[in-house]
N, CA, C and O atoms as a Tinker XYZ file with bonds, in Angstrom:
   396  protein
     1  N   -150.649000  -29.058000 -108.084000    73     2
     2  CA  -151.595000  -29.706000 -108.605000    64     1     3
     3  C   -152.235000  -30.463000 -107.301000    63     2     4     5
     4  O   -151.520000  -30.837000 -106.372000    81     3
     5  N   -153.902000  -30.685000 -107.327000    73     3     6
     6  CA  -154.480000  -31.220000 -106.531000    64     5     7
     7  C   -154.538000  -32.520000 -106.634000    63     6     8     9
     8  O   -154.117000  -33.013000 -107.681000    81     7
     9  N   -155.065000  -33.390000 -105.593000    73     7    10
    10  CA  -154.715000  -35.151000 -105.614000    64     9    11
    11  C   -155.835000  -35.376000 -104.502000    63    10    12    13
    12  O   -156.044000  -34.750000 -103.462000    81    11
    13  N   -156.446000  -36.406000 -105.026000    73    11    14
    14  CA  -157.243000  -36.836000 -103.968000    64    13    15
    15  C   -156.968000  -38.029000 -103.172000    63    14    16    17
    16  O   -156.878000  -39.129000 -103.716000    81    15
    17  N   -156.837000  -37.879000 -101.977000    73    15    18
    18  CA  -155.831000  -39.120000 -101.092000    64    17    19
    19  C   -156.688000  -39.352000 -100.312000    63    18    20    21
    20  O   -157.727000  -38.718000 -100.128000    81    19
    21  N   -156.105000  -40.808000  -99.501000    73    19    22
    22  CA  -156.856000  -41.066000  -98.327000    64    21    23
    23  C   -155.677000  -40.378000  -96.934000    63    22    24    25
    24  O   -154.451000  -40.481000  -96.991000    81    23
    25  N   -156.259000  -39.871000  -96.065000    73    23    26
    26  CA  -155.538000  -39.144000  -95.083000    64    25    27
    27  C   -155.923000  -39.595000  -93.547000    63    26    28    29
    28  O   -156.963000  -39.321000  -92.948000    81    27
    29  N   -154.790000  -40.368000  -93.068000    73    27    30
    30  CA  -154.781000  -40.749000  -91.658000    64    29    31
    31  C   -155.035000  -39.548000  -90.652000    63    30    32    33
    32  O   -154.333000  -38.542000  -90.761000    81    31
    33  N   -156.044000  -39.625000  -89.652000    73    31    34
    34  CA  -156.202000  -38.319000  -88.902000    64    33    35
    35  C   -156.147000  -38.857000  -87.154000    63    34    36    37
    36  O   -156.989000  -39.677000  -86.789000    81    35
    37  N   -155.399000  -38.477000  -86.436000    73    35    38
    38  CA  -155.052000  -38.732000  -85.193000    64    37    39
    39  C   -155.495000  -37.752000  -84.357000    63    38    40    41
    40  O   -155.476000  -36.651000  -84.907000    81    39
    41  N   -155.820000  -37.744000  -83.424000    73    39    42
    42  CA  -155.863000  -36.739000  -82.077000    64    41    43
    43  C   -155.505000  -37.249000  -81.064000    63    42    44    45
    44  O   -155.592000  -38.416000  -80.682000    81    43
    45  N   -154.799000  -35.757000  -80.284000    73    43    46
    46  CA  -154.056000  -35.963000  -78.938000    64    45    47
    47  C   -153.981000  -34.833000  -78.584000    63    46    48    49
    48  O   -154.629000  -34.058000  -79.288000    81    47
    49  N   -153.301000  -34.280000  -77.539000    73    47    50
    50  CA  -153.041000  -33.221000  -76.448000    64    49    51
    51  C   -151.360000  -32.931000  -76.266000    63    50    52    53
    52  O   -150.715000  -33.551000  -75.421000    81    51
    53  N   -150.831000  -32.068000  -77.025000    73    51    54
    54  CA  -149.754000  -31.815000  -77.134000    64    53    55
    55  C   -149.589000  -30.098000  -77.182000    63    54    56    57
    56  O   -150.332000  -29.435000  -77.906000    81    55
    57  N   -148.438000  -29.404000  -76.251000    73    55    58
    58  CA  -148.391000  -28.004000  -76.013000    64    57    59
    59  C   -147.437000  -27.458000  -76.952000    63    58    60    61
    60  O   -147.169000  -26.268000  -76.787000    81    59
    61  N   -146.693000  -28.250000  -78.187000    73    59    62
    62  CA  -145.948000  -27.847000  -79.130000    64    61    63
    63  C   -145.699000  -28.800000  -80.321000    63    62    64    65
    64  O   -145.295000  -29.950000  -80.145000    81    63
    65  N   -145.940000  -28.308000  -81.471000    73    63    66
    66  CA  -145.741000  -28.964000  -82.632000    64    65    67
    67  C   -144.291000  -29.974000  -82.721000    63    66    68    69
    68  O   -144.272000  -31.160000  -83.052000    81    67
    69  N   -143.513000  -29.412000  -82.458000    73    67    70
    70  CA  -142.329000  -30.430000  -81.888000    64    69    71
    71  C   -142.298000  -31.515000  -81.271000    63    70    72    73
    72  O   -141.591000  -32.494000  -81.505000    81    71
    73  N   -143.324000  -31.313000  -80.195000    73    71    74
    74  CA  -143.524000  -32.954000  -79.379000    64    73    75
    75  C   -144.239000  -33.808000  -80.136000    63    74    76    77
    76  O   -144.102000  -35.007000  -79.897000    81    75
    77  N   -145.039000  -33.438000  -81.076000    73    75    78
    78  CA  -145.521000  -34.476000  -82.001000    64    77    79
    79  C   -144.698000  -34.783000  -82.986000    63    78    80    81
    80  O   -144.883000  -35.900000  -83.469000    81    79
    81  N   -143.829000  -34.131000  -83.446000    73    79    82
    82  CA  -142.923000  -34.968000  -84.422000    64    81    83
    83  C   -141.868000  -35.794000  -83.409000    63    82    84    85
    84  O   -141.316000  -36.797000  -83.862000    81    83
    85  N   -141.637000  -35.428000  -82.243000    73    83    86
    86  CA  -140.729000  -36.060000  -81.547000    64    85    87
    87  C   -141.409000  -37.735000  -81.091000    63    86    88    89
    88  O   -140.968000  -38.879000  -81.203000    81    87
    89  N   -142.665000  -37.151000  -80.553000    73    87    90
    90  CA  -143.691000  -38.812000  -80.639000    64    89    91
    91  C   -143.510000  -39.545000  -81.526000    63    90    92    93
    92  O   -143.261000  -40.724000  -81.278000    81    91
    93  N   -143.580000  -39.050000  -82.925000    73    91    94
    94  CA  -144.103000  -39.645000  -83.764000    64    93    95
    95  C   -142.554000  -40.235000  -84.302000    63    94    96    97
    96  O   -142.686000  -41.157000  -85.108000    81    95
    97  N   -141.363000  -39.929000  -84.050000    73    95    98
    98  CA  -140.027000  -40.352000  -84.368000    64    97    99
    99  C   -140.158000  -41.534000  -83.363000    63    98   100   101
   100  O   -139.896000  -42.639000  -83.839000    81    99
   101  N   -140.557000  -41.483000  -81.921000    73    99   102
   102  CA  -140.213000  -42.415000  -81.284000    64   101   103
   103  C   -141.063000  -43.938000  -81.572000    63   102   104   105
   104  O   -140.739000  -45.123000  -81.485000    81   103
   105  N   -142.190000  -43.274000  -81.919000    73   103   106
   106  CA  -143.175000  -44.373000  -82.350000    64   105   107
   107  C   -143.040000  -45.235000  -83.680000    63   106   108   109
   108  O   -143.471000  -46.370000  -83.886000    81   107
   109  N   -142.217000  -44.267000  -84.658000    73   107   110
   110  CA  -142.109000  -45.057000  -86.022000    64   109   111
   111  C   -141.095000  -44.299000  -86.728000    63   110   112   113
   112  O   -141.314000  -43.535000  -87.668000    81   111
   113  N   -139.832000  -44.596000  -86.147000    73   111   114
   114  CA  -138.538000  -43.825000  -86.596000    64   113   115
   115  C   -138.219000  -43.728000  -88.217000    63   114   116   117
   116  O   -137.164000  -43.227000  -88.604000    81   115
   117  N   -139.222000  -44.252000  -89.145000    73   115   118
   118  CA  -138.766000  -44.181000  -90.133000    64   117   119
   119  C   -140.198000  -43.495000  -90.860000    63   118   120   121
   120  O   -140.605000  -43.711000  -92.002000    81   119
   121  N   -140.647000  -42.844000  -90.091000    73   119   122
   122  CA  -141.840000  -41.770000  -90.673000    64   121   123
   123  C   -141.239000  -40.455000  -91.450000    63   122   124   125
   124  O   -140.315000  -39.729000  -91.083000    81   123
   125  N   -141.969000  -40.378000  -92.524000    73   123   126
   126  CA  -141.490000  -39.180000  -93.844000    64   125   127
   127  C   -142.006000  -38.251000  -92.707000    63   126   128   129
   128  O   -143.097000  -38.763000  -92.457000    81   127
   129  N   -141.839000  -36.980000  -91.709000    73   127   130
   130  CA  -142.501000  -36.287000  -91.457000    64   129   131
   131  C   -142.882000  -35.386000  -92.347000    63   130   132   133
   132  O   -143.847000  -34.717000  -91.978000    81   131
   133  N   -142.412000  -35.113000  -93.504000    73   131   134
   134  CA  -142.545000  -34.165000  -94.566000    64   133   135
   135  C   -144.138000  -34.613000  -95.498000    63   134   136   137
   136  O   -144.543000  -33.904000  -96.419000    81   135
   137  N   -144.860000  -35.864000  -95.048000    73   135   138
   138  CA  -145.747000  -36.331000  -94.968000    64   137   139
   139  C   -147.058000  -36.082000  -94.035000    63   138   140   141
   140  O   -148.226000  -36.372000  -94.298000    81   139
   141  N   -146.492000  -35.416000  -92.790000    73   139   142
   142  CA  -147.236000  -34.942000  -91.475000    64   141   143
   143  C   -147.861000  -33.905000  -91.741000    63   142   144   145
   144  O   -147.387000  -33.355000  -92.735000    81   143
   145  N   -148.956000  -33.235000  -91.180000    73   143   146
   146  CA  -149.441000  -32.062000  -90.861000    64   145   147
   147  C   -149.900000  -32.106000  -89.337000    63   146   148   149
   148  O   -150.588000  -33.074000  -89.011000    81   147
   149  N   -149.646000  -31.328000  -88.549000    73   147   150
   150  CA  -149.673000  -31.064000  -87.144000    64   149   151
   151  C   -150.882000  -29.747000  -87.373000    63   150   152   153
   152  O   -150.599000  -28.913000  -88.233000    81   151
   153  N   -151.985000  -29.610000  -86.731000    73   151   154
   154  CA  -153.227000  -28.804000  -86.496000    64   153   155
   155  C   -153.228000  -28.482000  -84.998000    63   154   156   157
   156  O   -153.272000  -29.357000  -84.133000    81   155
   157  N   -153.173000  -27.134000  -84.746000    73   155   158
   158  CA  -153.729000  -26.881000  -83.317000    64   157   159
   159  C   -154.870000  -25.968000  -83.494000    63   158   160   161
   160  O   -154.965000  -25.309000  -84.530000    81   159
   161  N   -155.691000  -25.890000  -82.607000    73   159   162
   162  CA  -157.075000  -25.465000  -82.159000    64   161   163
   163  C   -156.973000  -24.024000  -82.827000    63   162   164   165
   164  O   -155.883000  -23.490000  -82.625000    81   163
   165  N   -157.987000  -23.192000  -83.670000    73   163   166
   166  CA  -159.104000  -23.518000  -84.089000    64   165   167
   167  C   -158.402000  -24.550000  -85.170000    63   166   168   169
   168  O   -157.221000  -24.420000  -85.493000    81   167
   169  N   -159.257000  -25.596000  -85.698000    73   167   170
   170  CA  -158.974000  -26.595000  -86.693000    64   169   171
   171  C   -159.685000  -26.582000  -87.642000    63   170   172   173
   172  O   -159.572000  -27.400000  -88.555000    81   171
   173  N   -160.572000  -25.634000  -87.612000    73   171   174
   174  CA  -161.772000  -25.313000  -88.952000    64   173   175
   175  C   -160.859000  -24.931000  -90.241000    63   174   176   177
   176  O   -160.800000  -25.448000  -91.356000    81   175
   177  N   -160.178000  -23.848000  -89.674000    73   175   178
   178  CA  -159.399000  -22.741000  -91.134000    64   177   179
   179  C   -158.735000  -23.815000  -91.659000    63   178   180   181
   180  O   -158.977000  -23.973000  -92.855000    81   179
   181  N   -157.747000  -24.853000  -91.029000    73   179   182
   182  CA  -156.820000  -25.436000  -91.719000    64   181   183
   183  C   -157.445000  -26.941000  -92.230000    63   182   184   185
   184  O   -157.003000  -27.582000  -93.183000    81   183
   185  N   -158.312000  -27.246000  -91.563000    73   183   186
   186  CA  -159.047000  -28.443000  -92.019000    64   185   187
   187  C   -159.579000  -28.188000  -93.429000    63   186   188   189
   188  O   -159.640000  -29.149000  -94.196000    81   187
   189  N   -159.914000  -27.152000  -93.780000    73   187   190
   190  CA  -160.731000  -26.453000  -94.832000    64   189   191
   191  C   -159.763000  -27.040000  -96.162000    63   190   192   193
   192  O   -160.299000  -27.468000  -97.184000    81   191
   193  N   -158.588000  -27.000000  -96.019000    73   191   194
   194  CA  -157.708000  -26.945000  -97.137000    64   193   195
   195  C   -157.260000  -28.499000  -97.653000    63   194   196   197
   196  O   -156.474000  -28.795000  -98.553000    81   195
   197  N   -158.086000  -29.434000  -96.708000    73   195   198
   198  CA  -157.937000  -30.784000  -97.130000    64   197   199
   199  C   -159.070000  -31.344000  -96.973000    63   198   200   201
   200  O   -158.943000  -32.470000  -97.455000    81   199
   201  N   -160.291000  -31.194000  -96.508000    73   199   202
   202  CA  -161.379000  -31.741000  -96.301000    64   201   203
   203  C   -162.346000  -30.942000  -96.652000    63   202   204   205
   204  O   -162.162000  -29.744000  -96.867000    81   203
   205  N   -163.846000  -31.719000  -96.775000    73   203   206
   206  CA  -165.134000  -30.969000  -97.366000    64   205   207
   207  C   -165.608000  -30.303000  -96.030000    63   206   208   209
   208  O   -165.232000  -30.955000  -95.056000    81   207
   209  N   -166.275000  -29.267000  -95.739000    73   207   210
   210  CA  -166.846000  -28.942000  -94.372000    64   209   211
   211  C   -167.629000  -30.292000  -93.879000    63   210   212   213
   212  O   -168.364000  -31.016000  -94.551000    81   211
   213  N   -167.232000  -30.419000  -92.425000    73   211   214
   214  CA  -167.933000  -31.762000  -91.841000    64   213   215
   215  C   -167.216000  -32.842000  -91.763000    63   214   216   217
   216  O   -167.363000  -33.602000  -90.806000    81   215
   217  N   -166.211000  -33.124000  -92.874000    73   215   218
   218  CA  -165.773000  -34.555000  -92.745000    64   217   219
   219  C   -165.465000  -34.825000  -91.190000    63   218   220   221
   220  O   -166.041000  -35.680000  -90.518000    81   219
   221  N   -164.330000  -33.843000  -90.671000    73   219   222
   222  CA  -163.758000  -34.180000  -89.277000    64   221   223
   223  C   -164.534000  -33.257000  -88.565000    63   222   224   225
   224  O   -164.459000  -32.138000  -89.072000    81   223
   225  N   -165.331000  -33.322000  -87.469000    73   223   226
   226  CA  -165.903000  -32.662000  -86.724000    64   225   227
   227  C   -165.021000  -32.263000  -85.572000    63   226   228   229
   228  O   -163.942000  -32.796000  -85.315000    81   227
   229  N   -165.647000  -31.154000  -84.819000    73   227   230
   230  CA  -164.652000  -30.547000  -83.782000    64   229   231
   231  C   -164.576000  -31.944000  -82.544000    63   230   232   233
   232  O   -165.417000  -32.810000  -82.298000    81   231
   233  N   -163.219000  -31.702000  -81.953000    73   231   234
   234  CA  -162.857000  -32.725000  -81.120000    64   233   235
   235  C   -162.559000  -32.022000  -79.797000    63   234   236   237
   236  O   -162.494000  -30.793000  -79.814000    81   235
   237  N   -162.356000  -32.741000  -78.549000    73   235   238
   238  CA  -161.806000  -32.437000  -77.432000    64   237   239
   239  C   -160.473000  -32.099000  -77.274000    63   238   240   241
   240  O   -159.953000  -31.338000  -76.457000    81   239
   241  N   -159.885000  -32.902000  -78.348000    73   239   242
   242  CA  -158.313000  -32.929000  -77.881000    64   241   243
   243  C   -157.751000  -31.415000  -78.605000    63   242   244   245
   244  O   -158.425000  -30.664000  -79.310000    81   243
   245  N   -156.534000  -31.267000  -78.254000    73   243   246
   246  CA  -156.088000  -29.896000  -78.527000    64   245   247
   247  C   -155.156000  -30.022000  -79.878000    63   246   248   249
   248  O   -154.580000  -28.993000  -80.232000    81   247
   249  N   -154.973000  -31.212000  -80.648000    73   247   250
   250  CA  -154.011000  -31.285000  -81.456000    64   249   251
   251  C   -154.872000  -32.190000  -82.467000    63   250   252   253
   252  O   -155.793000  -32.921000  -82.100000    81   251
   253  N   -154.445000  -32.036000  -83.775000    73   251   254
   254  CA  -154.934000  -33.187000  -84.880000    64   253   255
   255  C   -153.644000  -33.420000  -85.514000    63   254   256   257
   256  O   -152.814000  -32.516000  -85.413000    81   255
   257  N   -153.359000  -34.393000  -86.098000    73   255   258
   258  CA  -152.160000  -34.942000  -86.720000    64   257   259
   259  C   -152.985000  -35.734000  -87.989000    63   258   260   261
   260  O   -153.740000  -36.698000  -87.858000    81   259
   261  N   -152.635000  -35.075000  -89.187000    73   259   262
   262  CA  -152.916000  -35.691000  -90.403000    64   261   263
   263  C   -151.655000  -36.305000  -91.150000    63   262   264   265
   264  O   -150.587000  -35.736000  -91.374000    81   263
   265  N   -152.047000  -37.659000  -91.499000    73   263   266
   266  CA  -150.928000  -38.309000  -92.107000    64   265   267
   267  C   -151.213000  -38.630000  -93.698000    63   266   268   269
   268  O   -152.129000  -39.375000  -94.045000    81   267
   269  N   -150.368000  -38.014000  -94.575000    73   267   270
   270  CA  -150.762000  -38.351000  -95.882000    64   269   271
   271  C   -149.849000  -39.398000  -96.337000    63   270   272   273
   272  O   -148.917000  -39.874000  -95.688000    81   271
   273  N   -150.277000  -39.758000  -97.717000    73   271   274
   274  CA  -149.749000  -40.935000  -98.078000    64   273   275
   275  C   -148.267000  -41.038000  -98.562000    63   274   276   277
   276  O   -147.785000  -40.325000  -99.442000    81   275
   277  N   -147.657000  -41.943000  -97.926000    73   275   278
   278  CA  -146.031000  -42.124000  -97.977000    64   277   279
   279  C   -145.664000  -41.622000  -96.305000    63   278   280   281
   280  O   -144.476000  -41.526000  -95.995000    81   279
   281  N   -146.408000  -41.412000  -95.595000    73   279   282
   282  CA  -145.665000  -40.935000  -94.215000    64   281   283
   283  C   -145.104000  -42.356000  -93.489000    63   282   284   285
   284  O   -144.198000  -42.414000  -92.657000    81   283
   285  N   -145.618000  -43.097000  -93.842000    73   283   286
   286  CA  -145.008000  -44.528000  -93.175000    64   285   287
   287  C   -145.511000  -44.376000  -91.711000    63   286   288   289
   288  O   -144.740000  -44.561000  -90.769000    81   287
   289  N   -146.705000  -44.066000  -91.546000    73   287   290
   290  CA  -147.235000  -43.948000  -90.236000    64   289   291
   291  C   -148.278000  -44.698000  -90.016000    63   290   292   293
   292  O   -149.321000  -44.310000  -90.542000    81   291
   293  N   -148.332000  -46.123000  -89.097000    73   291   294
   294  CA  -149.715000  -46.817000  -89.244000    64   293   295
   295  C   -150.792000  -46.100000  -88.750000    63   294   296   297
   296  O   -150.495000  -45.188000  -87.978000    81   295
   297  N   -152.111000  -46.296000  -89.024000    73   295   298
   298  CA  -152.964000  -45.653000  -88.444000    64   297   299
   299  C   -153.227000  -46.400000  -87.140000    63   298   300   301
   300  O   -154.342000  -46.914000  -87.220000    81   299
   301  N   -152.697000  -46.641000  -86.077000    73   299   302
   302  CA  -152.514000  -47.067000  -84.823000    64   301   303
   303  C   -152.608000  -46.502000  -83.558000    63   302   304   305
   304  O   -151.515000  -46.006000  -83.285000    81   303
   305  N   -153.390000  -46.353000  -82.684000    73   303   306
   306  CA  -153.250000  -45.716000  -81.584000    64   305   307
   307  C   -151.832000  -45.703000  -80.812000    63   306   308   309
   308  O   -150.989000  -46.566000  -81.060000    81   307
   309  N   -151.669000  -44.957000  -80.119000    73   307   310
   310  CA  -150.038000  -44.730000  -79.536000    64   309   311
   311  C   -150.818000  -44.362000  -78.100000    63   310   312   313
   312  O   -152.025000  -44.282000  -77.872000    81   311
   313  N   -149.627000  -44.162000  -77.190000    73   311   314
   314  CA  -149.949000  -43.958000  -75.899000    64   313   315
   315  C   -150.345000  -42.192000  -75.802000    63   314   316   317
   316  O   -150.939000  -41.690000  -74.848000    81   315
   317  N   -149.893000  -41.491000  -76.935000    73   315   318
   318  CA  -150.238000  -39.940000  -76.812000    64   317   319
   319  C   -151.321000  -39.530000  -77.999000    63   318   320   321
   320  O   -151.651000  -38.347000  -78.073000    81   319
   321  N   -151.772000  -40.309000  -78.750000    73   319   322
   322  CA  -152.497000  -40.271000  -79.798000    64   321   323
   323  C   -153.552000  -41.166000  -80.097000    63   322   324   325
   324  O   -153.255000  -42.349000  -80.266000    81   323
   325  N   -154.982000  -40.732000  -80.212000    73   323   326
   326  CA  -155.856000  -41.647000  -80.480000    64   325   327
   327  C   -156.347000  -41.608000  -81.807000    63   326   328   329
   328  O   -156.424000  -40.503000  -82.345000    81   327
   329  N   -156.756000  -42.809000  -82.543000    73   327   330
   330  CA  -157.361000  -42.946000  -84.149000    64   329   331
   331  C   -158.502000  -42.250000  -84.109000    63   330   332   333
   332  O   -159.266000  -42.493000  -83.175000    81   331
   333  N   -158.862000  -41.278000  -85.062000    73   331   334
   334  CA  -160.076000  -40.636000  -85.286000    64   333   335
   335  C   -160.473000  -41.217000  -86.394000    63   334   336   337
   336  O   -161.680000  -41.395000  -86.552000    81   335
   337  N   -159.388000  -41.702000  -87.556000    73   335   338
   338  CA  -160.147000  -42.531000  -88.533000    64   337   339
   339  C   -159.441000  -41.844000  -90.124000    63   338   340   341
   340  O   -158.749000  -40.831000  -90.225000    81   339
   341  N   -159.900000  -42.794000  -91.258000    73   339   342
   342  CA  -158.901000  -42.260000  -92.229000    64   341   343
   343  C   -160.190000  -41.500000  -93.196000    63   342   344   345
   344  O   -161.310000  -42.000000  -93.081000    81   343
   345  N   -160.071000  -40.677000  -93.843000    73   343   346
   346  CA  -160.869000  -39.868000  -94.626000    64   345   347
   347  C   -160.435000  -39.672000  -96.057000    63   346   348   349
   348  O   -159.232000  -39.779000  -96.293000    81   347
   349  N   -161.345000  -39.373000  -97.129000    73   347   350
   350  CA  -160.619000  -38.807000  -98.440000    64   349   351
   351  C   -160.633000  -37.355000  -98.543000    63   350   352   353
   352  O   -161.624000  -36.628000  -98.477000    81   351
   353  N   -159.280000  -36.980000  -98.730000    73   351   354
   354  CA  -159.188000  -35.478000  -99.021000    64   353   355
   355  C   -158.423000  -34.933000 -100.077000    63   354   356   357
   356  O   -158.072000  -35.623000 -101.034000    81   355
   357  N   -158.132000  -33.684000  -99.954000    73   355   358
   358  CA  -157.336000  -33.325000 -100.940000    64   357   359
   359  C   -156.006000  -32.487000 -100.563000    63   358   360   361
   360  O   -156.008000  -31.515000  -99.807000    81   359
   361  N   -154.946000  -32.981000 -101.169000    73   359   362
   362  CA  -153.636000  -32.742000 -101.247000    64   361   363
   363  C   -153.033000  -31.433000 -102.420000    63   362   364   365
   364  O   -153.474000  -31.415000 -103.569000    81   363
   365  N   -152.370000  -30.768000 -102.114000    73   363   366
   366  CA  -151.886000  -30.010000 -103.121000    64   365   367
   367  C   -150.360000  -30.003000 -103.300000    63   366   368   369
   368  O   -149.804000  -29.316000 -102.443000    81   367
   369  N   -149.654000  -30.501000 -104.059000    73   367   370
   370  CA  -148.302000  -30.744000 -104.439000    64   369   371
   371  C   -147.722000  -30.181000 -105.558000    63   370   372   373
   372  O   -148.123000  -30.556000 -106.660000    81   371
   373  N   -146.768000  -29.267000 -105.472000    73   371   374
   374  CA  -146.208000  -28.806000 -106.662000    64   373   375
   375  C   -145.284000  -30.118000 -107.393000    63   374   376   377
   376  O   -144.636000  -30.907000 -106.706000    81   375
   377  N   -145.348000  -30.174000 -108.711000    73   375   378
   378  CA  -144.322000  -31.274000 -109.499000    64   377   379
   379  C   -143.184000  -30.417000 -109.906000    63   378   380   381
   380  O   -143.211000  -29.430000 -110.642000    81   379
   381  N   -142.285000  -30.906000 -109.364000    73   379   382
   382  CA  -140.950000  -30.448000 -109.723000    64   381   383
   383  C   -140.384000  -31.089000 -110.747000    63   382   384   385
   384  O   -140.419000  -32.292000 -111.007000    81   383
   385  N   -139.751000  -30.030000 -111.431000    73   383   386
   386  CA  -138.980000  -30.654000 -113.083000    64   385   387
   387  C   -137.655000  -31.734000 -112.380000    63   386   388   389
   388  O   -137.137000  -31.687000 -111.264000    81   387
   389  N   -137.417000  -32.598000 -113.454000    73   387   390
   390  CA  -136.120000  -33.585000 -113.222000    64   389   391
   391  C   -134.998000  -32.562000 -113.590000    63   390   392   393
   392  O   -135.261000  -31.611000 -114.326000    81   391
   393  N   -133.833000  -32.744000 -113.112000    73   391   394
   394  CA  -132.714000  -31.959000 -113.831000    64   393   395
   395  C   -132.494000  -32.908000 -115.195000    63   394   396
   396  O   -131.654000  -32.592000 -116.038000    81   395
C-alpha cells in the first residue's frame, strides 16, 4: 500500500551507508533504522520513489538521509548532518497479516 507521509531530509558527506547508520545510532540510540533510507549520488532515481519531481533539488553533499514516521530521529542538525527540511512524500509498505 502507498501512504502519504511527512519525510525528514538530512544531507551530509559519508563514504558508506554503514557510517550513516553508525552516526545516527551515536546521536539517537533509540532510532529505528528500518525507518531510515540512505541515498548516495545520483539522488534523482531514488528520490523519485518518495517525492514528486523537484521536491528535493540537487544538493552539494554526497549523501541524503530520509527519515520516515516512526524513525525516532529528531529533525535537528548534528555535527555530520544538516537539515534540508520536511516534505510530504509517498512510502510503500506491505501490510502483513497477523498470526
